[in-house]
C-alpha positions as CSV (number, residue, x, y, z in Angstrom):
1,M,15.4,151.1,27.7
2,A,15.4,150.0,31.3
3,K,11.7,151.1,31.6
4,Q,10.9,149.0,28.5
5,S,12.8,146.0,30.0
6,Q,10.9,146.4,33.3
7,A,7.6,146.6,31.6
8,Y,8.3,143.5,29.6
9,I,9.4,141.6,32.8
10,K,6.2,142.6,34.6
11,L,4.1,141.5,31.6
12,A,5.9,138.1,31.5
13,E,5.4,137.6,35.2
14,L,1.7,138.5,34.9
15,A,1.3,136.0,32.0
16,A,3.1,133.3,34.0
17,R,0.8,133.8,37.0
18,S,-2.3,133.8,34.8
19,K,-1.3,130.5,33.2
20,K,-0.6,129.0,36.6
21,H,-4.1,129.8,37.9
22,A,-6.0,129.3,34.7
23,R,-8.6,126.5,34.5
24,G,-8.5,124.2,31.6
25,L,-11.4,123.8,29.3
26,P,-14.1,121.3,30.4
27,E,-13.6,117.8,29.1
28,Q,-16.0,116.4,26.6
29,D,-16.6,112.7,27.2
30,E,-18.0,111.8,23.8
31,V,-18.3,113.6,20.5
32,N,-21.5,112.8,18.6
33,A,-21.0,112.9,14.8
34,L,-23.7,114.9,13.0
35,W,-25.3,114.8,9.6
36,S,-26.8,118.1,8.2
37,G,-29.4,118.6,5.6
38,V,-31.9,121.1,4.4
39,G,-35.3,120.6,6.0
40,F,-38.5,121.3,4.1
41,L,-42.3,120.6,4.2
42,L,-44.1,118.9,1.3
43,G,-47.7,117.7,1.5
44,G,-47.8,118.1,5.3
45,Q,-44.7,115.8,5.7
46,R,-41.3,117.0,6.8
47,F,-38.3,115.9,4.7
48,V,-34.6,116.6,4.7
49,S,-32.3,116.7,1.7
50,P,-28.5,116.4,1.7
51,I,-26.8,119.8,1.5
52,P,-24.6,118.9,-1.5
53,E,-27.7,118.1,-3.5
54,I,-29.2,121.6,-3.1
55,A,-27.4,124.3,-5.1
56,E,-29.5,127.2,-3.8
57,I,-32.8,128.0,-2.0
58,I,-34.8,131.0,-3.3
59,P,-38.2,132.5,-2.9
60,T,-40.6,131.5,-5.6
61,P,-39.6,133.7,-8.6
62,K,-41.9,135.2,-11.1
63,Y,-42.3,132.6,-13.9
64,T,-43.8,132.3,-17.3
65,Q,-46.1,129.4,-18.0
66,V,-45.1,127.1,-20.9
67,P,-47.7,125.4,-23.1
68,G,-47.5,121.7,-23.8
69,V,-45.8,120.6,-20.6
70,Q,-46.8,118.3,-17.8
71,H,-49.3,119.6,-15.3
72,W,-46.6,119.6,-12.6
73,V,-44.4,122.1,-14.5
74,R,-45.2,125.6,-13.3
75,G,-43.1,127.4,-15.9
76,V,-39.7,128.9,-16.4
77,A,-38.1,131.8,-14.6
78,N,-35.1,133.9,-15.3
79,V,-32.7,133.5,-12.4
80,R,-29.6,135.6,-12.8
81,G,-29.6,135.2,-16.6
82,R,-30.3,131.4,-16.6
83,L,-33.6,129.9,-17.5
84,L,-34.8,127.8,-14.5
85,P,-37.7,125.4,-15.0
86,I,-40.0,125.4,-12.0
87,M,-41.4,122.0,-11.1
88,D,-44.1,121.7,-8.4
89,L,-42.8,118.7,-6.4
90,G,-46.1,118.3,-4.5
91,V,-48.0,117.9,-7.8
92,F,-45.3,115.6,-9.2
93,V,-45.2,113.1,-6.3
94,F,-48.7,113.5,-4.7
95,N,-50.6,114.7,-7.8
96,K,-52.2,117.6,-5.9
97,R,-51.4,121.2,-5.4
98,S,-50.5,122.5,-1.9
99,R,-52.7,124.8,0.0
100,Q,-49.7,126.4,1.7
101,Q,-49.5,130.2,1.5
102,A,-47.5,131.3,-1.5
103,R,-45.2,133.5,0.6
104,R,-43.9,130.4,2.5
105,K,-43.1,128.4,-0.6
106,R,-39.5,128.1,-1.7
107,V,-37.7,126.7,-4.7
108,L,-34.8,124.3,-4.1
109,I,-32.4,124.6,-7.1
110,V,-30.9,121.4,-8.3
111,D,-27.8,121.8,-10.5
112,R,-26.4,118.5,-11.6
113,G,-24.6,118.1,-14.9
114,D,-27.0,119.1,-17.6
115,L,-29.9,119.4,-15.3
116,Y,-30.7,122.8,-13.8
117,S,-34.1,122.8,-12.3
118,G,-36.1,124.3,-9.5
119,I,-38.4,122.2,-7.3
120,L,-41.1,124.0,-5.5
121,V,-41.8,122.9,-1.9
122,D,-44.3,124.2,0.6
123,E,-41.8,125.6,3.2
124,V,-38.1,125.4,4.0
125,F,-37.0,124.9,7.6
126,G,-33.3,125.7,7.0
127,M,-30.4,123.5,8.1
128,Q,-31.3,120.5,10.3
129,H,-28.7,118.6,12.2
130,F,-29.1,115.0,13.2
131,E,-26.9,112.6,15.1
132,L,-25.6,109.8,12.9
133,S,-26.9,107.3,15.5
134,D,-30.5,108.5,14.8
135,Y,-30.3,107.3,11.1
136,S,-32.3,104.3,9.9
137,K,-32.1,102.9,6.3
138,T,-35.8,102.1,6.4
139,V,-38.5,104.8,6.4
140,T,-41.4,104.4,8.8
141,E,-44.9,103.7,7.4
142,G,-47.1,106.5,6.4
143,I,-45.0,107.8,3.6
144,A,-46.8,107.8,0.2
145,P,-45.5,105.2,-2.2
146,S,-45.1,107.9,-4.9
147,V,-42.3,109.6,-2.9
148,A,-40.5,106.4,-1.8
149,P,-38.2,106.1,-4.9
150,Y,-36.6,109.4,-3.9
151,L,-35.9,108.5,-0.3
152,G,-32.7,107.2,1.3
153,G,-33.6,106.4,4.8
154,Q,-34.6,108.7,7.6
155,Y,-33.5,110.4,10.8
156,I,-35.5,110.6,14.0
157,K,-35.2,113.9,15.9
158,E,-37.2,114.6,19.0
159,G,-39.6,111.8,18.2
160,E,-40.3,113.1,14.7
161,C,-39.5,111.3,11.4
162,W,-37.4,113.2,8.8
163,P,-37.2,111.1,5.6
164,V,-34.1,111.9,3.5
165,F,-35.3,113.1,0.1
166,S,-32.7,113.0,-2.6
167,P,-33.1,115.6,-5.4
168,F,-30.4,113.7,-7.3
169,K,-32.6,110.6,-7.4
170,L,-35.4,112.8,-8.7
171,A,-33.1,114.2,-11.3
172,V,-32.5,110.8,-12.9
173,D,-36.1,109.7,-12.9
174,P,-37.2,109.4,-16.6
175,R,-40.7,110.6,-15.7
176,F,-39.3,113.8,-14.1
177,L,-37.0,114.4,-17.1
178,K,-39.9,114.1,-19.5
179,A,-41.6,117.4,-18.7
180,A,-43.1,117.8,-22.1
181,S,-46.6,116.4,-22.4
């Protein structure tokens, strides 16, 4: 028992000496609040969407074309037992198909209430983080008027404009909801 007591005393002394000579963590003068979103490319323009508005991001699944639908509806895919309509966002907002390589395209899944839909974008950049102080309610010029109804401001990061695209705003657009021709 005496050996155990001595070992404990030695460990306690060592811990006390370590604490006495330990340096504190460096102080942080200011903490910048961050906003995070999913960055993506559409029609050559970078956008960012709020994370809570994107249920999932998947590679473009195999889909079946559906007759009698709008030209921006690619078709429907079976994603884990659920039918997912695939909408080409570039065709919907810019009225033209992207020339981006198919392997880079991704589907952003929007799951809001009764709406379960996939929006095809040219490329996904993953999570993007912005300082809240870099937010502006107005979007700089150069954004197509056809995409403006779905925007909610912008962030500037390293001199580049990232308009905030809201899939939830898209999901309540009567034109988007009327996919049948």
